[in-house]
C-alpha atoms as a printed R data frame, in Angstrom:
    type eleno elety resid chain resno       x      y       z
1   ATOM     1    CA   MET     A     1 -47.204 35.181 -26.981
2   ATOM     2    CA   SER     A     2 -44.970 32.283 -26.053
3   ATOM     3    CA   ASP     A     3 -45.982 30.650 -22.594
4   ATOM     4    CA   LEU     A     4 -41.808 29.968 -21.852
5   ATOM     5    CA   ARG     A     5 -41.154 33.512 -21.803
6   ATOM     6    CA   SER     A     6 -44.859 34.950 -19.417
7   ATOM     7    CA   ARG     A     7 -45.199 31.454 -17.113
8   ATOM     8    CA   LYS     A     8 -44.701 31.358 -13.630
9   ATOM     9    CA   PRO     A     9 -41.954 28.806 -12.463
10  ATOM    10    CA   SER     A    10 -43.248 25.690 -11.309
11  ATOM    11    CA   THR     A    11 -40.582 24.083  -9.534
12  ATOM    12    CA   PRO     A    12 -38.155 25.374  -6.700
13  ATOM    13    CA   ALA     A    13 -35.237 25.232  -9.079
14  ATOM    14    CA   GLU     A    14 -36.731 27.298 -11.943
15  ATOM    15    CA   ALA     A    15 -37.913 29.318  -8.894
16  ATOM    16    CA   ILE     A    16 -34.370 30.249  -7.899
17  ATOM    17    CA   LYS     A    17 -33.427 30.323 -11.156
18  ATOM    18    CA   LYS     A    18 -35.435 32.947 -12.192
19  ATOM    19    CA   ALA     A    19 -34.522 35.080  -9.040
20  ATOM    20    CA   GLU     A    20 -30.798 34.866  -9.689
21  ATOM    21    CA   ALA     A    21 -31.982 36.189 -13.263
22  ATOM    22    CA   LEU     A    22 -33.668 38.814 -11.339
23  ATOM    23    CA   GLN     A    23 -30.474 39.958  -9.222
24  ATOM    24    CA   GLN     A    24 -28.348 40.110 -12.139
25  ATOM    25    CA   TYR     A    25 -30.223 43.569 -13.165
26  ATOM    26    CA   ASN     A    26 -29.435 44.761  -9.718
27  ATOM    27    CA   ASP     A    27 -25.969 43.472  -9.749
28  ATOM    28    CA   THR     A    28 -24.920 44.862 -12.814
29  ATOM    29    CA   GLU     A    29 -23.252 48.631 -12.845
30  ATOM    30    CA   GLY     A    30 -21.756 50.287 -15.675
31  ATOM    31    CA   HIS     A    31 -23.331 52.724 -18.816
32  ATOM    32    CA   PHE     A    32 -25.822 50.345 -20.447
33  ATOM    33    CA   SER     A    33 -26.170 48.071 -18.397
34  ATOM    34    CA   LEU     A    34 -29.518 46.878 -19.504
35  ATOM    35    CA   VAL     A    35 -28.447 47.244 -23.072
36  ATOM    36    CA   ARG     A    36 -25.743 44.401 -21.971
37  ATOM    37    CA   ASN     A    37 -28.037 41.944 -20.235
38  ATOM    38    CA   PHE     A    38 -30.502 41.211 -23.053
39  ATOM    39    CA   ARG     A    39 -31.061 37.704 -24.204
40  ATOM    40    CA   LEU     A    40 -30.828 37.027 -28.171
41  ATOM    41    CA   ALA     A    41 -34.606 36.597 -27.947
42  ATOM    42    CA   ASP     A    42 -35.036 39.483 -25.780
43  ATOM    43    CA   LEU     A    43 -33.829 41.935 -28.644
44  ATOM    44    CA   VAL     A    44 -36.494 40.028 -30.688
45  ATOM    45    CA   THR     A    45 -39.006 41.163 -28.648
46  ATOM    46    CA   ILE     A    46 -37.623 44.396 -29.113
47  ATOM    47    CA   MET     A    47 -38.317 44.128 -32.744
48  ATOM    48    CA   ASN     A    48 -41.768 43.479 -32.775
49  ATOM    49    CA   GLY     A    49 -42.231 46.785 -30.726
50  ATOM    50    CA   PHE     A    50 -40.100 48.555 -33.453
51  ATOM    51    CA   CYS     A    51 -42.543 47.623 -36.840
52  ATOM    52    CA   GLY     A    52 -45.720 48.499 -34.173
53  ATOM    53    CA   ALA     A    53 -43.629 52.043 -33.369
54  ATOM    54    CA   PHE     A    54 -42.147 52.579 -37.358
55  ATOM    55    CA   SER     A    55 -46.533 51.334 -38.240
56  ATOM    56    CA   VAL     A    56 -47.776 54.846 -35.758
57  ATOM    57    CA   PHE     A    57 -45.030 56.795 -37.584
58  ATOM    58    CA   SER     A    58 -45.820 55.337 -40.815
59  ATOM    59    CA   SER     A    59 -49.772 56.443 -40.723
60  ATOM    60    CA   ALA     A    60 -48.326 59.928 -39.004
61  ATOM    61    CA   ARG     A    61 -46.420 59.764 -42.695
62  ATOM    62    CA   TYR     A    62 -49.230 59.428 -44.473
63  ATOM    63    CA   LEU     A    63 -51.645 61.699 -42.831
64  ATOM    64    CA   LEU     A    64 -49.074 64.472 -43.445
65  ATOM    65    CA   THR     A    65 -48.780 63.547 -47.452
66  ATOM    66    CA   GLN     A    66 -51.274 61.698 -48.495
67  ATOM    67    CA   ASP     A    67 -48.904 59.321 -49.792
68  ATOM    68    CA   LYS     A    68 -49.971 56.230 -49.913
69  ATOM    69    CA   GLN     A    69 -46.744 54.242 -50.333
70  ATOM    70    CA   HIS     A    70 -46.456 55.289 -46.105
71  ATOM    71    CA   LEU     A    71 -49.894 53.856 -45.591
72  ATOM    72    CA   TRP     A    72 -49.005 50.321 -47.093
73  ATOM    73    CA   ILE     A    73 -45.621 49.859 -45.272
74  ATOM    74    CA   ALA     A    74 -47.973 51.000 -42.231
75  ATOM    75    CA   LEU     A    75 -50.782 48.365 -42.713
76  ATOM    76    CA   TRP     A    76 -47.758 45.435 -43.524
77  ATOM    77    CA   LEU     A    77 -45.272 46.059 -40.049
78  ATOM    78    CA   PRO     A    78 -47.777 44.992 -37.569
79  ATOM    79    CA   LEU     A    79 -47.293 41.365 -40.275
80  ATOM    80    CA   ALA     A    80 -43.635 41.974 -39.562
81  ATOM    81    CA   GLY     A    81 -44.193 42.184 -36.428
82  ATOM    82    CA   LEU     A    82 -46.199 39.548 -35.796
83  ATOM    83    CA   LEU     A    83 -43.554 37.371 -37.084
84  ATOM    84    CA   PHE     A    84 -40.705 38.738 -34.535
85  ATOM    85    CA   ASP     A    85 -43.625 37.816 -31.834
86  ATOM    86    CA   PHE     A    86 -43.690 33.906 -33.317
87  ATOM    87    CA   PHE     A    87 -40.350 33.085 -33.534
88  ATOM    88    CA   ASP     A    88 -38.506 35.494 -29.974
89  ATOM    89    CA   GLY     A    89 -40.935 32.410 -28.300
90  ATOM    90    CA   LYS     A    90 -38.271 30.161 -30.308
91  ATOM    91    CA   VAL     A    91 -34.974 31.445 -29.534
92  ATOM    92    CA   ALA     A    92 -35.965 31.627 -25.926
93  ATOM    93    CA   ARG     A    93 -36.597 27.942 -26.035
94  ATOM    94    CA   TRP     A    94 -33.482 27.075 -28.955
95  ATOM    95    CA   ARG     A    95 -30.960 29.224 -26.207
96  ATOM    96    CA   GLN     A    96 -32.600 28.192 -23.199
97  ATOM    97    CA   SER     A    97 -33.104 32.294 -21.829
98  ATOM    98    CA   ALA     A    98 -36.250 32.844 -20.268
99  ATOM    99    CA   SER     A    99 -36.347 35.847 -18.579
100 ATOM   100    CA   LEU     A   100 -38.984 38.536 -16.546
101 ATOM   101    CA   LEU     A   101 -37.773 40.770 -18.534
102 ATOM   102    CA   GLY     A   102 -38.368 39.153 -22.130
103 ATOM   103    CA   GLN     A   103 -41.950 38.640 -20.175
104 ATOM   104    CA   GLU     A   104 -42.809 42.052 -19.926
105 ATOM   105    CA   LEU     A   105 -41.039 42.946 -23.359
106 ATOM   106    CA   ASP     A   106 -43.421 40.797 -25.358
107 ATOM   107    CA   SER     A   107 -46.332 42.396 -23.434
108 ATOM   108    CA   LEU     A   108 -45.438 45.922 -24.377
109 ATOM   109    CA   ALA     A   109 -44.437 45.134 -27.747
110 ATOM   110    CA   ASP     A   110 -48.026 43.385 -28.542
111 ATOM   111    CA   LEU     A   111 -49.689 46.456 -27.342
112 ATOM   112    CA   ILE     A   112 -47.618 48.924 -29.285
113 ATOM   113    CA   SER     A   113 -47.502 46.226 -32.840
114 ATOM   114    CA   PHE     A   114 -50.956 45.347 -32.358
115 ATOM   115    CA   GLY     A   115 -52.930 47.753 -29.947
116 ATOM   116    CA   VAL     A   116 -51.835 51.047 -30.920
117 ATOM   117    CA   ALA     A   117 -50.656 50.161 -34.843
118 ATOM   118    CA   PRO     A   118 -54.071 49.127 -35.761
119 ATOM   119    CA   ALA     A   119 -55.535 51.655 -33.970
120 ATOM   120    CA   VAL     A   120 -54.305 54.271 -35.771
121 ATOM   121    CA   LEU     A   121 -54.124 52.877 -39.134
122 ATOM   122    CA   ALA     A   122 -58.512 52.460 -38.538
123 ATOM   123    CA   PHE     A   123 -57.561 56.993 -38.126
124 ATOM   124    CA   ASP     A   124 -55.987 56.737 -41.270
125 ATOM   125    CA   ILE     A   125 -58.669 54.965 -43.532
126 ATOM   126    CA   GLY     A   126 -61.529 57.505 -42.429
127 ATOM   127    CA   PHE     A   127 -62.705 56.376 -38.593
128 ATOM   128    CA   ARG     A   128 -62.342 59.889 -37.669
129 ATOM   129    CA   THR     A   129 -65.565 60.557 -35.912
130 ATOM   130    CA   TYR     A   130 -65.442 61.640 -32.187
131 ATOM   131    CA   LEU     A   131 -67.333 58.539 -31.540
132 ATOM   132    CA   ASP     A   132 -64.718 56.242 -33.798
133 ATOM   133    CA   THR     A   133 -61.686 57.808 -31.950
134 ATOM   134    CA   LEU     A   134 -63.865 56.783 -28.876
135 ATOM   135    CA   VAL     A   135 -64.158 52.697 -29.679
136 ATOM   136    CA   LEU     A   136 -60.421 52.572 -30.972
137 ATOM   137    CA   THR     A   137 -59.244 54.473 -27.677
138 ATOM   138    CA   VAL     A   138 -61.145 51.733 -25.674
139 ATOM   139    CA   PHE     A   139 -59.848 48.862 -28.237
140 ATOM   140    CA   ILE     A   140 -55.844 49.968 -27.149
141 ATOM   141    CA   CYS     A   141 -57.615 49.775 -23.166
142 ATOM   142    CA   CYS     A   142 -59.223 46.656 -23.572
143 ATOM   143    CA   GLY     A   143 -55.830 45.149 -25.335
144 ATOM   144    CA   LEU     A   144 -53.992 47.044 -22.426
145 ATOM   145    CA   ALA     A   145 -55.860 44.403 -19.631
146 ATOM   146    CA   ARG     A   146 -56.054 41.317 -22.027
147 ATOM   147    CA   LEU     A   147 -52.469 41.432 -22.033
148 ATOM   148    CA   ALA     A   148 -52.203 42.319 -17.940
149 ATOM   149    CA   ARG     A   149 -54.681 39.413 -17.478
150 ATOM   150    CA   PHE     A   150 -52.819 37.054 -19.027
151 ATOM   151    CA   ASN     A   151 -49.437 37.483 -17.501
152 ATOM   152    CA   ALA     A   152 -50.836 37.876 -14.387
153 ATOM   153    CA   THR     A   153 -53.213 34.446 -14.877
154 ATOM   154    CA   VAL     A   154 -50.998 32.100 -17.385
155 ATOM   155    CA   ALA     A   155 -49.983 29.620 -14.648
156 ATOM   156    CA   LEU     A   156 -53.997 28.986 -14.027
157 ATOM   157    CA   VAL     A   157 -55.163 27.803 -17.197
158 ATOM   158    CA   PRO     A   158 -54.663 24.271 -17.528
159 ATOM   159    CA   LYS     A   159 -51.464 22.781 -19.659
160 ATOM   160    CA   ASP     A   160 -50.379 19.965 -22.085
161 ATOM   161    CA   GLY     A   161 -48.211 17.421 -21.634
162 ATOM   162    CA   ALA     A   162 -45.900 19.628 -23.440
163 ATOM   163    CA   GLY     A   163 -46.380 22.445 -20.446
164 ATOM   164    CA   LYS     A   164 -48.093 24.924 -22.887
165 ATOM   165    CA   SER     A   165 -51.618 25.632 -22.309
166 ATOM   166    CA   LYS     A   166 -54.175 24.451 -23.769
167 ATOM   167    CA   TYR     A   167 -56.078 27.528 -24.685
168 ATOM   168    CA   PHE     A   168 -56.082 31.445 -24.480
169 ATOM   169    CA   GLU     A   169 -59.007 32.955 -22.573
170 ATOM   170    CA   GLY     A   170 -60.135 35.390 -24.668
171 ATOM   171    CA   LEU     A   171 -58.927 37.139 -27.912
172 ATOM   172    CA   PRO     A   172 -55.017 37.135 -28.206
173 ATOM   173    CA   ILE     A   173 -54.325 40.746 -28.987
174 ATOM   174    CA   PRO     A   174 -52.341 39.698 -32.238
175 ATOM   175    CA   THR     A   175 -55.648 38.154 -34.218
176 ATOM   176    CA   SER     A   176 -56.359 42.344 -34.079
177 ATOM   177    CA   LEU     A   177 -54.424 41.837 -37.774
178 ATOM   178    CA   VAL     A   178 -57.619 40.697 -39.472
179 ATOM   179    CA   LEU     A   179 -58.612 43.666 -38.479
180 ATOM   180    CA   VAL     A   180 -55.679 45.139 -40.376
181 ATOM   181    CA   GLY     A   181 -56.504 42.543 -42.901
182 ATOM   182    CA   VAL     A   182 -59.246 44.049 -43.969
183 ATOM   183    CA   MET     A   183 -58.075 47.685 -43.516
184 ATOM   184    CA   ALA     A   184 -55.749 46.701 -46.259
185 ATOM   185    CA   TYR     A   185 -58.482 45.071 -48.491
186 ATOM   186    CA   LEU     A   186 -60.516 48.180 -48.410
187 ATOM   187    CA   THR     A   187 -57.614 50.549 -48.836
188 ATOM   188    CA   LEU     A   188 -57.217 48.582 -52.121
189 ATOM   189    CA   ASN     A   189 -59.970 49.084 -53.189
190 ATOM   190    CA   ASP     A   190 -60.036 52.802 -52.337
191 ATOM   191    CA   LYS     A   191 -63.004 52.132 -50.260
192 ATOM   192    CA   ILE     A   192 -61.624 54.764 -47.424
193 ATOM   193    CA   VAL     A   193 -61.251 58.393 -46.776
194 ATOM   194    CA   GLY     A   194 -60.679 60.161 -49.810
195 ATOM   195    CA   GLY     A   195 -61.886 57.052 -52.067
196 ATOM   196    CA   THR     A   196 -65.413 56.115 -52.470
197 ATOM   197    CA   GLY     A   197 -65.345 56.188 -48.246
198 ATOM   198    CA   ILE     A   198 -65.833 53.537 -45.250
199 ATOM   199    CA   PRO     A   199 -68.445 50.744 -46.456
200 ATOM   200    CA   GLY     A   200 -71.716 51.302 -44.571
201 ATOM   201    CA   GLY     A   201 -71.020 54.929 -44.134
202 ATOM   202    CA   THR     A   202 -71.741 56.404 -40.725
203 ATOM   203    CA   ILE     A   203 -75.146 56.575 -38.398
204 ATOM   204    CA   LEU     A   204 -76.473 59.202 -36.307
205 ATOM   205    CA   LEU     A   205 -77.185 59.049 -32.367
206 ATOM   206    CA   TRP     A   206 -77.775 62.176 -31.729
207 ATOM   207    CA   GLY     A   207 -77.345 65.783 -32.982
208 ATOM   208    CA   SER     A   208 -76.586 66.941 -36.156
209 ATOM   209    CA   LYS     A   209 -74.168 65.368 -39.924
210 ATOM   210    CA   GLY     A   210 -70.844 66.054 -39.083
211 ATOM   211    CA   GLU     A   211 -70.703 66.613 -34.883
212 ATOM   212    CA   SER     A   212 -70.010 63.949 -32.023
213 ATOM   213    CA   GLY     A   213 -73.195 61.954 -31.977
214 ATOM   214    CA   GLU     A   214 -71.495 60.525 -35.302
215 ATOM   215    CA   VAL     A   215 -69.979 56.963 -35.693
216 ATOM   216    CA   HIS     A   216 -68.909 54.819 -39.096
217 ATOM   217    CA   THR     A   217 -70.800 51.388 -38.872
218 ATOM   218    CA   LEU     A   218 -67.849 49.400 -39.372
219 ATOM   219    CA   VAL     A   219 -66.481 50.139 -36.024
220 ATOM   220    CA   PHE     A   220 -68.351 48.352 -34.348
221 ATOM   221    CA   ALA     A   221 -66.012 46.088 -35.592
222 ATOM   222    CA   PHE     A   222 -63.822 47.650 -32.923
223 ATOM   223    CA   GLY     A   223 -65.458 47.204 -30.228
224 ATOM   224    CA   ALA     A   224 -66.507 43.791 -30.918
225 ATOM   225    CA   TRP     A   225 -62.799 42.998 -31.217
226 ATOM   226    CA   SER     A   226 -62.302 44.160 -27.438
227 ATOM   227    CA   ALA     A   227 -65.231 42.944 -25.817
228 ATOM   228    CA   ALA     A   228 -63.905 39.262 -27.314
229 ATOM   229    CA   MET     A   229 -60.000 40.162 -25.618
230 ATOM   230    CA   LEU     A   230 -61.642 40.276 -22.447
231 ATOM   231    CA   SER     A   231 -63.745 37.527 -22.383
232 ATOM   232    CA   LYS     A   232 -63.106 34.848 -19.744
233 ATOM   233    CA   THR     A   233 -65.750 32.696 -21.132
234 ATOM   234    CA   LEU     A   234 -64.383 32.873 -24.442
235 ATOM   235    CA   ARG     A   235 -61.306 29.864 -24.795
236 ATOM   236    CA   VAL     A   236 -59.621 29.517 -28.167
237 ATOM   237    CA   PRO     A   237 -57.592 26.355 -28.826
238 ATOM   238    CA   LYS     A   238 -53.211 26.934 -28.781
239 ATOM   239    CA   LEU     A   239 -52.154 25.845 -32.235
């Protein structure tokens, strides 16, 4: 996420400028007034959300058809979303058009592309037990909390000479693409449901095999990622 699109105002002039930008959404009337107020950077951010949402639907289509073409589309789209996530900040700086709307769009789009889409992909390739889905749901919720904390506390993080945050508190949610990369590797080598199966198999915490107490060992990677996103002490330097 771009600091420029989510940084709180540091001067009275910036505060006035943001207040005026907010007022324009209230003053503009007529059909599609919200769309008319979109900046170019906002449209780039929406494309990030588009990639995430289409990935989810491609995952669903794979479940219906078992056609791996749809699974590969679903795996590639979060990466495309990352490119849009990177360029929205560049466009905002180029156009000098940071906005409050852009900040909210950025977080919502990130949640879809780097939270919901990877979790659904994990379900696609075989993490389908009751406990698997519980861990994946926690992963999404931790990503949601991570984004909310970023928006609320980014102004408190120390800045460098250019005004950019020196580090991230906790893993940024786009790092979940590492997990997507692992799932792509498993898919490429047919180590998914319908193939040789998820490496590491399952462990049984209670009950009988096939019931709610069964969980895949690899799903704990999503659990570890969830904890790392929420960590206050983990500081990831910004590149």
